[in-house]
C-alpha positions as CSV (number, residue, x, y, z in Angstrom):
1,M,0.2,-0.1,0.0
2,D,1.9,2.9,-1.4
3,D,-0.8,5.5,0.2
4,Q,0.4,4.3,3.7
5,T,3.0,6.7,4.5
6,S,2.0,9.3,1.7
7,P,3.0,13.1,3.2
8,Q,-0.6,14.1,3.6
9,R,-1.6,10.9,5.4
10,L,1.1,11.6,7.7
11,Y,0.4,15.0,8.1
12,S,-3.0,14.1,9.2
13,W,-1.9,11.3,11.3
14,G,0.5,13.8,12.8
15,R,-1.8,16.7,13.5
16,S,-4.4,13.8,15.2
17,R,-1.3,12.7,17.7
18,F,-0.8,16.0,18.7
19,E,-4.1,17.2,19.2
20,S,-4.9,14.3,21.1
21,Q,-2.1,15.2,23.8
22,P,-3.4,16.6,26.9
23,A,0.1,17.9,27.7
24,P,1.3,18.3,24.0
25,V,4.7,20.2,25.2
26,A,5.6,17.4,27.3
27,W,4.7,14.7,24.4
28,A,6.8,16.7,22.1
29,S,9.7,16.7,24.9
30,R,9.2,13.2,25.0
31,V,9.3,12.1,21.5
32,L,12.3,15.0,20.9
33,R,14.0,12.7,24.0
34,S,13.5,9.5,22.3
35,A,15.1,10.7,19.0
36,S,17.9,12.2,20.6
37,R,19.7,9.4,22.1
38,N,21.1,7.9,19.5
39,L,21.6,10.6,17.1
40,G,24.7,12.5,19.0
41,N,25.2,15.4,22.0
42,F,23.8,18.7,20.7
43,Q,23.7,21.1,23.3
44,E,21.3,23.0,21.0
45,V,18.7,19.7,21.6
46,D,19.3,19.4,25.2
47,D,18.3,23.4,25.6
48,A,15.1,22.3,23.8
49,L,14.7,19.4,26.1
50,L,15.1,21.4,28.8
51,L,13.0,24.0,27.5
52,A,10.2,22.1,27.0
53,E,10.3,20.4,30.2
54,T,10.1,23.5,32.1
55,E,7.3,25.4,31.7
56,E,8.7,28.7,33.3
57,R,11.2,28.6,30.4
58,W,9.0,28.3,27.4
59,P,9.0,32.3,26.9
60,Q,12.7,31.8,26.0
61,A,11.7,29.4,23.0
62,R,12.2,31.9,20.2
63,E,15.7,32.4,21.5
64,V,16.0,28.3,21.7
65,F,14.7,28.1,18.2
66,D,16.8,30.8,16.7
67,R,19.9,28.5,18.0
68,L,18.6,25.7,16.9
69,R,18.2,26.9,13.3
70,R,21.6,28.6,13.5
71,R,23.0,25.4,14.4
72,S,21.8,23.3,11.6
73,L,22.2,26.0,9.0
74,D,26.1,26.3,10.1
75,Q,28.1,25.0,6.7
76,N,31.1,25.0,8.8
77,A,29.7,21.5,11.1
78,P,27.4,20.1,8.8
79,L,24.7,17.8,10.1
80,N,23.9,14.3,8.3
81,E,20.8,13.6,7.1
82,E,19.3,12.0,10.6
83,Q,20.8,14.7,12.6
84,A,19.3,17.4,10.7
85,L,15.9,15.8,11.2
86,L,16.6,15.9,14.8
87,F,17.1,19.4,14.8
88,T,14.0,19.9,12.5
89,L,12.3,17.9,15.7
90,A,14.0,20.0,18.1
91,E,13.0,23.5,16.3
92,L,9.8,21.9,16.4
93,V,8.8,21.5,20.0
94,A,10.0,24.9,20.7
95,K,8.2,26.2,18.3
96,V,5.2,24.5,20.2
97,A,6.6,25.8,23.4
98,H,6.9,29.4,22.3
99,N,3.0,29.1,21.0
100,A,2.0,27.3,24.5
101,A,3.8,30.0,26.0
102,G,1.4,32.7,24.3
103,I,4.1,34.8,23.0
104,R,3.5,37.0,20.0
105,P,3.8,36.7,17.3
106,P,2.9,32.9,17.2
107,F,5.0,30.2,14.7
108,D,3.0,28.4,12.5
109,H,-0.4,26.8,14.1
110,D,0.4,23.3,12.9
111,S,3.9,23.2,14.3
112,G,2.8,20.8,16.3
113,W,1.3,18.7,13.7
114,R,4.8,17.9,11.9
115,I,6.4,16.4,15.2
116,G,4.5,13.0,14.3
117,P,5.8,13.2,10.7
118,V,9.6,14.1,11.3
119,A,9.5,11.5,13.9
120,H,8.3,9.0,11.6
121,R,11.2,10.0,9.2
122,L,13.6,9.0,11.7
123,I,12.1,5.7,12.7
124,T,12.1,4.2,9.1
125,P,15.6,4.5,7.9
126,T,16.8,3.0,11.0
127,D,17.4,-0.9,11.6
128,D,17.6,-0.6,15.3
129,P,14.8,-1.8,17.3
130,R,15.3,-0.3,20.3
131,V,15.0,3.6,18.5
132,Q,12.0,2.2,16.6
133,V,10.3,1.3,19.6
134,K,11.1,4.2,21.8
135,L,10.0,6.5,19.1
136,T,6.9,4.7,18.6
137,T,6.1,4.3,21.9
138,A,6.9,8.0,22.4
139,L,4.3,8.8,19.6
140,G,1.8,6.5,20.6
141,G,1.8,4.7,17.8
142,R,2.5,4.8,14.1
143,P,1.0,5.8,11.1
144,E,0.5,2.2,9.9
145,D,-1.2,1.2,13.2
146,V,-4.5,3.7,12.4
């Protein structure tokens, strides 16, 4: 079934996953933590995790996002494809925290909807069953399961 992971299906699945969360920033943080364990140590990603896990820090999300973006675009220390996805995921987590804090201007309203699809893209190429299980558990399932 080719349409099982089509971009539109993944986006719809991601929207459903995000909108079903009673604590969306905490969920986003769990997904990022699960993804980050095997992709290297990056202070910027750690900052996004600390941000998401501490509601009082949510107003600092724009600064964390900016640091993530600068690092992800740094041509002097390029990221591999999986690391780039990790940084995209961390940026989305910062956006969700920023929006949850009610700071103006908000990031895109659908930032949280893209967390599931980006995390799914991290699950798909890995042959490490531990990573697959951790991310699938954090997400609350995979698009193929619905």
